N, C-alpha and C positions, 0 to 999 in steps of 0.2 A: 399516719393521720390522713384518711381519705376525706376530701371536702365534697360533701354530698350536695349542699345547697348554699347559695350566697344571696342575701337580700341587700340590695343597694338602692340608693336614691337616684333619680334622674330628673333633669330639668326639661329638656325638649323630648317628650316621650314619643312623639310621632317619628321624628328623625332618628331617634335611638332605635326604635323598633325596626324601621326600614334598614338601618345599617346592620344590625345584628342578624336579621333574617335574610336580607337580600345580598348584602356584601359578604358577611361572614358565613352565610348559608346555614345558620343555626335554626333548629326546629322551633316554631312558635307553639307554645303550649296553651297559654291563656292570655286573654286580653280584655280589660275593662277600661272604664274612664280614668281609673286611678292607678292602674299598674298593668304590666305585661310580664310574662315569663317565657324564657327560652331554655332549650337544652344545649349545653356545651358539652357534647359527648355524654359522660355519665353524671355531669354536674348540672343541676338546675340553677339558673340565675334569674332572680326576680327583680325587676326595676319598678320602684314606686315613685310616682310623680311628686316632685318637690318644687316649691316656689323659688328656692335658692339653688345655686349651681354647686353640686358636690364635686369632689375630686378624689379619684381612686387610682390605684395600681392593681391590675389583674393580669395574671399570666395564664394563657391557654396552651395546653400541650397537644401535640399532634404528631403524625409520622412524617417521614421525609417526603413521601409522594404528595401528601396534601399540603405540606409546608410550601413546596415549590409552586403548587397551584395557587395557594392563597397569597404567596409573596408577589406573584405577577399581578394578581387581581388588586391587591392593596396598592401596588405601585401605580396601576392605572387610575386608582382613586385619589392618588396624591396624598395619602395619609401616613406613609412611612416616615419614621423619624431617624435622622442620622446621628452617629456618635460624634465625638470631638474630632475624629479624623475624617469626617465626612462619609463614613461607611454606613450603608443601609442594611447590608447583610453581614451578620456577625456570627461568632461561633463560641459556645460555652457548653462543652460536653455534647454538642449537637448544634444544628443550625438554629439561629436566633435572630429575631427582628422585633422592632418596636414600632408602634403606630398609635394613632389617636382615634377616638370615636367622636360623634357630634357634640358631646358634652365636654370634650377635652380631656377625658381620662387617658392616662398613660397605660396602654395595653402592650402585652408582650406575647409573642408567639414563639414557642420553644419546641424543637424536635426532640422527641423522646420515644424510645421503644416502650411498648406496654404489653405485658403478658396477657394472653386471653383474647386479644383483638384478632378477629377473623379478617380475611382479606376484603370481604364485602363492607366491613366497617372501617372505611379509610378516611374518615373525616376527623373531627375533633375528638381527643381522648377525654379531657376533663379540664377543670380549673386546678392548676398545680400550685399556684401562689396567689395570695391575697395580701395586699399591703395594709398594715395597721400602724399608722403614725402615733407616737406616744411622747410624753415629756421625759420619761425615764425608761430606757430600754431594759436595763437589768431588773428593775422593779416589775415590769410587765412579764418578763421571763419567770419570775418567782410566782406571780399570780397564775400563769398558765401551767406551771409545774404541779399545781394542786389537782389538775384535771386531765392533763395530757402528758405524753411522753416525748421528750426532745432528743433526737439523735444527731442534730446538727452541731458542728463545732465552730462555725463562723460566728463570731460575736465581738462587738466593740461597744463603746459608749454611745455610738450613734447608729449602729446597724447590727441586726442579727437575723439569721434564718432560724425559725423555730418550727420543728416538725420532723418529718422523715422523707424517704423517697416517694411516698404516696402523696404527700402534700405538705406545704409549709405556709406559715404566716411570716411575712417579711416585716419585721419590727424595725422602724426607723424613727429617729428623733424628729419631732415636728420641726419643720423649717429646713431639714436636709433635702437637697435636690433629688428628685427621682431621675435616675439614669434612664436615657442619655440626654436629659434636658436640663435646663436651669430653673425648672419650676419646683418650688418648695412644697414638700409634703404638708398637707393639712388634714385635720381630723374631720371625718365625715361619718355619718351613721352606717353601721354594718351589722348584719345579723348572719351568723354562720352556723351551719349544721355540719358536724364532722364526726368521724369515728374516733374512738379512744378505748381505754381499758376500763372505763366505768361510765355509768349513766350520770350525766350532770347537766345543769343549766345555770349559767351565771351571767350577770350583767355587771360590767365594770362600774365602780362608783364614780369614777372621774371622766370616763369616756363613753360616747354613745355606742358601745360595743356590747353585743350579746352573742354568746357562744353556747350552742346546744350540742352536747357530746352524747353520742350513742355508743354503748358498749359493743365491742367487737366480739362476736362469737366464733369459735373455731369448730369446724366440722358440722355446722348446722345452718339453717336458713337465718339470715340476719333480719329478724322480724320483730314487730312489737309483741309484747308478752300478753298471753291470755289463757283462759282455761274453759273447756267446754266438754260435756259428755253427751254421747249420742248412740242409740241402738242401730244395729244394721243386720242385714241378711247376707252381706258381702264382705265378711271380715278379711278373707284372704286377699281380695282385690284391694281393699282399703289399705292393708299392710303394704302392698307393693306401691300403691299410689303415694302414700304419705312418707314411707321410708325410702324407697328407691327413687321415686319421682321427685318429691319435694326435698328429700335429703334430711328428714328429721330423724332423731334417735329414739329408739324404744327405751323407756325408763322403767317399765314394769309390765307384768303380764299375769294372767291367771287363766286356768283351764279347768272346765267342769266344776266350777264353783257354784254349787246350788243350781246347776242347770245352765250356767252361763260361761262363755269364754270371753276374754277381753284383753286388750292391750292398752298401755298408756305410752304416749310418745311426747317428748318434752320440747320446750322452747327456752333454753336448751336442756333444762333439767326437770326434776320432778316437782319443783316449786310451782311451775306453770306448765300445764300439760293438757293434751287432748286425750280423751278416753273413748274407745269404741267397744261396745259389748254386743255379743250375739247369743241368742237363746238356742238351745238344742233343737227346739221346735220353731219352724219358720213362723214369723209373726208379721202382721200387717203394720206398717209404719206410715205416718203421715208423709205425704210428698212435699218437698220444699218448694217454695216459690222462687222466682228469680231474684227476690230481695233477701232471701236467707243466705247471708254471706259470711264466709270466713275471710278476713282481709289481712294479708301479710304485707306490712310496710317494708319493702326492700329498697333501701336508700341507694344502693349501687345498681345502676341500670344494667351493667354487664352481668352481674350476678342474677338479677331478675330474669334476663333473657336466657341464661344458662338453664335455670330451673324450668322455664317454659319449653325449652328445647328437649330437656330430659323427659318431660311429661308427654310431649308430642311423639317421642320415640316409643312410648308405651301406648300410643293411640289416643291420647287425651288432647284434643285440639282447642284452640281459643274459640270462645263463643261470644255472642253479642250481649252485653249487659243490659238489663232492663232500664237502669238509671244511666243516662249518658255520662254522668260525672265519672263513673268508674272506667270509662273508656279513655279518659284524658290522663294518660300516664299509667293506666292499669291494664293488665291482661287477665281476663276472666276465663276460667276453666272449670268444668264440672267434674266432680269426683265420681267414683263408681255408683254411688247412691243418687247422683243427680244434684248434689249440693254444690253450689257455685263457690269457688275460692277465687280471690282476687289477689294478684301479685301487683301491688301498687307501688310505683316508683316515686315515693316521697319519703322523707324522714319521719313522717307521722306528725301528731299534733304537739 
C-alpha cells in the first residue's frame, strides 16, 4: 500500500511551512492563504489551515546517510523526543527517532532501504506510516479490508499496523498514548490517497477519515484511464515512444485495413486505450497547440521520473508547458508528432 498523498489540518500555517521546508528540507509545491503542500520524497503532504489545533502521527522514511544529517539538525532545533529511557536515537529494523513540529504533531524518522533510489536522491523516501485513532481497532480493520490488503500481523485491542512494507496505517485506540510520549491519540481529519488492488473512495461514517484507493497496475504506467484516437504519419516512431518509452502495452493492431495501418495500446487493457492510425498515403494533419495534452497522473514520483528518464534516452526531453500549472508537479514531453504529454505527479481528481 503505497501512500501517495496525505491531506492534514494545521493551525500555525506559517511556522509549519517554515519547519517542513527549512528544517526538514522538503520541497514546497504550492502555497495559498488557506493551505500549502510539500513533497516528502514520493509522498505529497498538504496542510490545510484550521482554527483548531489537530494532532497527528506521521512517519517519514529515509536512508542512513540522510537520517544522520537530519538527526543532527533536529537535535540543534531541540525538537527530538526521548523515550522512557531518555534515549533520543533508537533502533527498530533501522535507525529511528521521534520529534515534534510547530503544531505539536508526533513525527517519526525511520531509516529504511528503498529499491529504485539513485544515489543523487538521498533525502526523504516517502510517508511510510500515518496514524488513524479509532474507537474500535478491530472494526476499523474490517472496514479497510473491503478496499485494501493487509499483510501485517501485529494487532491488539488498542493497536494494529495495517498495510504492507510499502506503507501502513497505524490504528490506535483513541486515548492511547503515542510512543514515546504520554500524549493521548485524538481523532483529527485526514484524507489519504493510497495504492491498492481496486479503485475505491470511501468516507468513514464515524470518523473524519477519507481514503481514495488507486488500483495498482502491473507492467504498465500507473495513470488515470482514458481513450483517444489520432491519425499520424509517424506510426513507427509513435510505437517506440508509447511502448518502449512510456511503457504501455499494445492490445490490438491492424495492417492494410482499407488503406490504413494502426495500433491500439491500453491503459492497461483494451477497455481504455489509445489508437494511432496511418494511411498508406501521407496526409496533412492539424498541428497540435501547446494546450493539446495527454495527461498521465502518475502518483508515484519515482515511477514518474523513471518514465521521463526512459524517454530522455530516446531523445525526448522535457519542454516548458504553456500553462504553468502543469509545471508544478508535472513533466511535459512532446511525442514524435509534437503532441505534448504530461507526466503529472498527483493521484488525480
